[in-house]
TORPA-935896 format. One record per residue (C-alpha): residue in one letter; z, y, x. Coordinates in pm, whole numbers, plus 50000, padded with zeros to 5 digits. Layout:
N
AZYX...
This chain:
94
M372844122691705D374464155991796N377044173891581Y374424196591429A372214167491324M375214148891185Q376214178690973L372694183490835T372654147890705R375564156290476R374984170190128G375734207290116A375114214990483F373514247290373R372414265790064A369274286390042F368854315289801L365184317489706I362844338889502Y359604324489370A357164353189334I353734354089172S351314383089183N348634385388914P349884355188718G347184338088514S344324353388709D342054337188966K343554360789224A347134349089171K349194344989486N352464326089514W355334330289754L358614312389800V360854337889968V364034326890140V366434355490081L369474340390248F370574308490421D374244300690366P375124275190635Y378134254090547H378984277890258L380324303790502V378574333690340F379674324889987P382584300590029V383794277789752A387124261089691Q386984224589791E389204195089879K392464211389764Q391724242789965T391114277889841K387704292289920D389184312790206E391004282690353F387844261890325M385774289090495V388214291490787S388484253790837T384704249690815F384104277991061K386534262391309R384654229391281V381134243491331K381624274991540D380444258491862Y377154245691720N374334262791903E371174248991740T369044270091506Y367354259891181E364054270691332N364404246591624Y365874218291422F363184219291151K360284227991384E358024200191253E358724208390888F357964245290950R354784239291152N352404246890864V354504273690694Q353234309190696F356134332590769L355844368190646D357994398690676V359294409390335A357524442890382D354204423890398L354764411490043L354924446889911N351454456390035
């Protein structure tokens, strides 16, 4: 198992900020979307204090540990994403 796979098996490998949207709720024409607004890998976008480190210290130490990873979420979760319909956010507004 490579470093990337090892890290993803740990709790908290990434956070996802999501919006669940519904158009025409309660009608037969209702549509639902789960929109991923932001992935926060390893809490680098919004760091948190952890293990006796400030949030900035934790961010720096985490970045040093994972900076050489070169896999993408898209490639790693290819099978899970196979049946997912990806849309541009602008498409949701039409």
